[in-house]
TIVO-720311 format. One record per atom (N, C-alpha, C, O, CB): y, z, x negated. Coordinates in steps of 0.02 Angstrom, whole numbers, plus 50000, padded with zeros to 5 digits. Atoms other than C-alpha are relative to their C-alpha. Glycine has a CB too. Layout:
! residues N
YZX
...
END
This chain:
! residues 95
499805002750064
509174530444706
499384998449959
498905002349957
500455005049962
500565001950043
507984521244590
500025004449938
500555006149913
500034992549982
500064995550058
507344531844446
500344997349938
500625001149898
499285001349985
499735002850061
507934519744313
500764998950001
501044996449952
499664993549987
499275000949997
509744519444372
500365006649985
500165011950009
500204997450069
499584994250015
511044531344304
500445001650059
500724997150092
500434998749936
499614997949943
511934541444435
500735001349980
500865005349934
499705006350033
499284999050009
513834540444440
500255003050066
500274999650117
500394993349982
499774996649940
514504553244565
500765000349999
501065002949952
499695007250006
499275000249994
516304550744622
500205004850054
500015004150112
500254992750015
499794994849952
517104565744705
500734998950021
501174998049979
499925007049969
499345001149972
518594563544820
500145005450052
499725006850094
500054992850033
499844994949950
519484577244918
500044996950070
500344991650080
500675003349983
499995002249930
519234575345106
500724999750024
501105004550013
499575004750045
499335000749972
520824568945189
500524997449951
501114996849969
500235006650025
499535002750050
521614562045030
500194993050021
499774988950039
499685000149929
499755006649983
522694546945064
499704994849953
499654995949892
500784999749997
500315005350040
521884530845004
500464997749944
500224995749891
499824994050045
499535002150052
523464526644907
499965004649939
500165002549884
500715000050028
500054995350056
523134541944799
499374999149958
499375000949900
500025007150026
500605000850040
521374537444746
499814992749987
499304991449954
499435003450034
500155007050014
521424518344743
500014998349926
499554995049902
500494995650037
500015001550073
521934517244558
499405003249965
499115000249919
500655002549968
500574996550027
520574529944517
499364995950013
498964994949967
499945007150032
500595003849982
519254519744609
499994993149965
499464990649949
499974999050076
499965006450035
519874503644529
499745000749928
499374996449904
500734997349999
500254998850068
519554511044356
499245000849999
498904998049956
500335006349969
500724999049996
517814516444408
499654993350012
499144991849980
499825004950057
500295006649987
517444499144478
500034995449940
499554991749927
500374996850058
499935004150060
518094490544322
499455001549949
499174997049918
500685001049967
500504997950049
516884500444215
499294999050027
498874995949994
500105007349980
500695000249975
515354501744326
499764992850014
499164991550014
499945004150063
500215007049988
515374483044365
499684997049937
499284992449942
500614995850021
500305002450063
514924480244181
499275002349994
498884999449957
500405002549940
500674997050004
513354490744209
499654999650068
499235003850084
500055007349977
500225000249930
512964485244388
499245000550009
499015002950061
500244993750032
500724999749993
511094483844355
499715006749978
499125008149989
499684994549960
500284993750026
510924501044275
500345006350027
500145011850009
500064999949926
499684994049970
512074512544376
500004999650076
499994994250105
500725000749974
499914999549927
512184518544554
500595004750012
500585010449990
499345002650035
499404996149986
513874524644614
499935003250069
499784999950118
500644995649996
500034996249937
513894538144747
500665003550012
500925006949968
499415005149999
499374996649981
515464544044837
499815006650035
499375006850077
500434995450047
500134993449971
515494562544881
500655003750011
501155002449978
499535004049955
499424995949985
516704574844955
500055005949951
499545008349926
499975002650072
499914994150042
517444588744850
499795006350038
499785011850009
500735000649977
500254994449961
516834600044991
499235000250001
498945004650034
500264999550072
500735000450000
515004595444957
499685005349956
500025008449914
499774993049977
500374995350042
513664606444880
500014997849927
500065001949882
499285000750025
499995002650069
513634595044728
500665001649966
500675003449907
499884992550000
499354998450028
515494597644702
500035007349979
500305009049926
500564998450050
500024992950017
515244616444706
499585001249937
499775005149893
499715004150059
500454999350058
513804614944582
500364998249935
500275001549884
499384995650009
499655002350060
514914605444459
500695003349991
501015002349939
500084992550004
499344996950004
516484615644494
500574995050011
501114995849983
500095003249933
499515005349987
517414600244558
500475002150055
500265004750107
499644993450019
499514998449949
519024602744653
500444994150019
500714993950075
500445005749976
499585005849986
519964586244642
499624993749983
499014993749975
500655000449961
500315006450020
519644568044600
499625000949935
499895003649887
500544994449994
500424998850058
518234567944476
499414995250000
499194992950052
499755007349999
500605004150009
516794557544407
499505004049958
499685006949907
500174993149966
500544996850038
515134564944350
499504994649981
499254990950024
499665005850042
500475005050024
514014553944243
499345003549984
499305007949942
500274996449937
500674997750013
512154557544249
499925007650005
499495010649974
499784997849931
500044992849989
512464575444305
500225004249942
500145010349943
499325001850018
499844996150060
513114580344135
500724999249974
501005004049948
499544998149945
499335001350028
514794572444088
500514999550056
500424995650103
500004993649957
499504999649947
516334576244192
500674997049976
500914998549922
500105007350021
499355003050014
517934565844196
500485001650057
500305001050116
499954992349990
499494998949949
519524570644287
500334993450017
500164988249988
500535005249976
499705006249974
520614557944377
500404996149948
500524990149957
500445001650058
499585003550050
521634553744221
499584997249942
499854996049888
500535004649973
500425002650053
520144547244121
500204992949980
500514989350019
499265000150022
499895006850025
520284531644015
499354996050012
498804998650003
500195000049923
500585004249986
519124517244061
499524999849940
498914999949949
500214992950018
500415000350061
518504516343881
499575006349993
498995005849972
500454999249937
500394993850003
517944534643889
499394999650045
498835001450025
500445006150019
500555000549952
516894531444043
499504994749977
498894995849981
500274998250070
500445005350024
516194515243973
499575002449941
498965001349940
500414993949978
500374997450058
515704523643809
499475005150021
498925005149994
500485003249950
500474995049976
514864537943902
499414996850035
498844998750023
500355004950048
500545003549966
513854526244013
499554996549949
498944996749954
500274994950052
500395003450052
513324516143861
499575005049961
498985003749949
500474996349951
500364994950038
512824531843766
499425002950041
498865003750015
500475005749979
500534997349956
511834538943914
499454994950011
498864996750014
500305002250067
500505005449992
510964522143939
499574999549938
498964998849944
500354993250014
500385000450062
510464521543757
499535005949993
498955005149973
500494999749940
500434994150003
509804539343763
499414999450048
498855001350030
500415006350016
500545000949951
508794535343919
499494995049974
498894996149982
500294997650068
500465005050027
508044520043836
499585002949943
498995001549937
500394993849975
500364996950056
507584530143682
499485004950026
498945005649997
500495003649953
500474995349970
506744543243792
499404996450029
498844999050029
500335004250054
500545003949971
505704529643876
499524997849944
498914997749953
500284993850039
500405002550057
505104523143706
499575005649971
499015004349948
500464997149945
500364994350029
504554540543649
499365001550036
499005006150017
500435006249999
END
């Protein structure tokens, strides 16, 4: 991952039917496509070490290792969080 890209980690339970997480992934795609030059989306299993670290058990999105959204998130919430984290990162670069 490039240093200047924000990490969006998408956690999906292993063996989950695609029909169960397609709407979830569509929401993520709708939002992250607006930030395609500044985010990197990574798919991970809920059985991974990262999932354990974050306490993830089901469909979930982690933004920049700090903000956690469950599967019923609103697109606007995710968009606002990415915008806010991007702005904070830019301010840190200027300092």
